[in-house]
C-alpha positions in Angstrom: 76.0 116.7 86.9 75.2 120.4 87.0 72.7 119.8 89.9 75.2 117.8 91.9 78.0 120.4 91.5 75.9 123.6 91.9 72.9 122.9 93.9 73.0 119.6 96.0 75.2 121.1 98.7 77.8 118.3 98.5 81.5 118.8 99.0 82.9 119.3 95.5 85.0 115.9 96.0 82.1 113.9 97.0 80.1 115.3 93.8 83.1 114.5 91.5 83.3 111.0 93.1 79.7 110.4 92.5 80.0 111.1 88.8 83.3 109.8 88.0 83.5 107.4 85.1 84.8 104.3 86.8 84.2 103.2 90.3 84.7 100.3 92.4 82.6 99.2 95.4 83.7 101.1 98.5 82.2 102.8 101.6 83.8 106.3 102.6 82.6 108.4 105.5 82.8 112.1 104.8 81.6 114.2 107.8 78.1 112.9 108.8 77.5 111.3 105.5 78.7 108.3 103.5 79.7 107.6 100.0 78.6 104.0 99.3 79.3 102.5 95.8 77.9 99.1 95.1 77.5 97.0 92.1 74.6 94.8 90.9 74.6 92.1 88.3 73.5 93.3 84.8 70.3 91.4 84.1 69.3 93.8 81.4 68.2 91.9 78.1 71.3 91.0 76.1 73.8 91.7 78.7 76.3 89.6 80.6 75.6 89.2 84.3 79.2 89.8 85.0 79.0 93.3 83.3 78.0 94.8 86.6 76.0 97.9 87.0 77.4 100.6 89.5 75.0 102.3 91.9 76.6 105.3 93.7 75.0 106.5 96.8 75.5 109.6 99.0 73.7 108.8 102.4 73.3 111.1 105.2 70.4 111.7 107.7 67.1 112.3 105.9 68.6 112.3 102.6 69.8 109.8 99.9 71.3 110.8 96.5 71.7 107.9 94.1 73.1 107.7 90.7 73.5 105.0 88.0 74.0 104.8 84.4 72.1 101.7 83.4 69.0 100.0 84.6 69.3 97.9 87.8 66.4 95.6 88.6 67.3 95.9 92.3 66.6 99.6 92.2 63.5 99.0 90.2 62.2 96.6 92.9 63.0 99.1 95.7 61.2 101.9 93.8 58.2 99.8 93.3 58.0 99.0 96.8 58.1 102.6 97.7 55.3 103.3 95.2 53.1 100.6 96.8 53.7 102.1 100.3 55.7 99.3 101.6 59.2 100.7 101.1 62.0 101.4 103.6 60.9 103.0 106.7 64.1 105.2 107.1 67.4 105.8 105.5 69.1 102.8 107.3 66.3 100.5 106.1 66.8 101.7 102.6 70.5 100.7 102.7 69.4 97.3 104.2 66.8 96.6 101.6 69.0 97.7 98.7 71.8 95.4 99.9 69.5 92.6 100.2 68.2 92.8 96.7 71.6 93.4 95.3 73.0 90.2 97.1 69.9 88.2 96.2 70.4 88.8 92.5 74.1 88.1 92.7 73.5 85.0 94.6 71.3 83.8 91.7 74.0 84.4 89.3 76.7 82.5 91.4 74.2 79.6 91.8 74.0 79.5 88.0 77.8 79.5 87.7 78.1 76.7 90.2 75.4 74.8 88.2 77.5 75.2 85.1 80.7 73.9 86.9 78.8 71.0 88.1 77.8 70.3 84.4 81.2 70.7 83.2 82.5 68.2 85.8 79.8 65.6 84.5 81.1 66.1 81.1 84.7 65.7 81.7 84.8 62.0 80.8 82.5 62.4 77.8 83.4 65.5 75.9 86.3 66.2 73.7 88.9 68.2 75.6 88.9 71.2 73.2 85.2 72.0 73.9 85.7 71.7 77.5 88.7 74.0 77.5 86.9 76.7 75.7 83.9 76.6 78.1 86.3 76.4 81.2 88.2 79.6 79.9 85.0 81.3 79.4 83.5 80.4 82.8 86.8 81.1 84.5 86.8 84.7 83.0 83.3 85.1 84.2 84.2 84.2 87.8 87.2 86.5 87.7 85.0 89.2 86.6 82.6 88.7 89.2 85.1 88.3 92.0 86.8 91.6 91.1 83.7 93.3 92.4 82.3 91.0 95.1 85.3 91.2 97.3 85.4 94.9 97.4 81.7 94.9 97.7 81.7 92.7 100.9 84.4 94.9 102.4 82.2 98.1 101.7 79.3 96.6 103.4 81.4 95.5 106.3 82.9 98.8 106.7 79.4 100.5 106.6 78.7 98.4 109.7 81.6 99.7 111.6 80.8 103.4 111.2 78.9 105.2 114.0 76.1 106.9 112.0 72.9 108.3 113.5 70.8 106.9 110.7 72.2 103.3 111.0 70.7 101.5 114.0 72.0 98.3 115.6 69.4 96.2 113.8 70.4 97.8 110.3 73.9 97.1 111.1 73.2 93.4 111.9 71.3 93.0 108.6 74.2 94.5 106.7 76.7 92.2 108.3 74.5 89.3 107.2 74.3 90.7 103.7 78.2 91.1 103.7 78.5 87.4 104.8 76.1 86.2 102.4 
């Protein structure tokens, strides 16, 4: 917190936004940089995937500042690829690879939800209605929670592709559009 406010050189409003207690996915251009707030599914032990983890990024030519409060496997994967010497080649590629990892994990959770819906449909004729109602209510809450972050996240990625940024080339923009669609 102190470094962001006193030494990072960031606009004070940007620094405050990065450390705000509650954030939703979004993309905001500030000068030559971008605040990009995304969410990843919480795959930490004992956590519910729909309890999504926020990753807050300040991105500008030659510099990325990232913040998160909880472990995020997508970041751990990206960090490991950097340590192995096969990480992103530049700032734009970093954003593309992060988006790909976040979306891949979200896709897995959504696939699991789809499977559970299919199972419930198969059970409709066999199970007692009270059991199904309870499971359907729980599943509905999970879907609502995921949807609450996924729509703004899609919009944030789409917005990023519309910005004219020196560190985001045409190929990066195409990949980010694909991730937003996925």
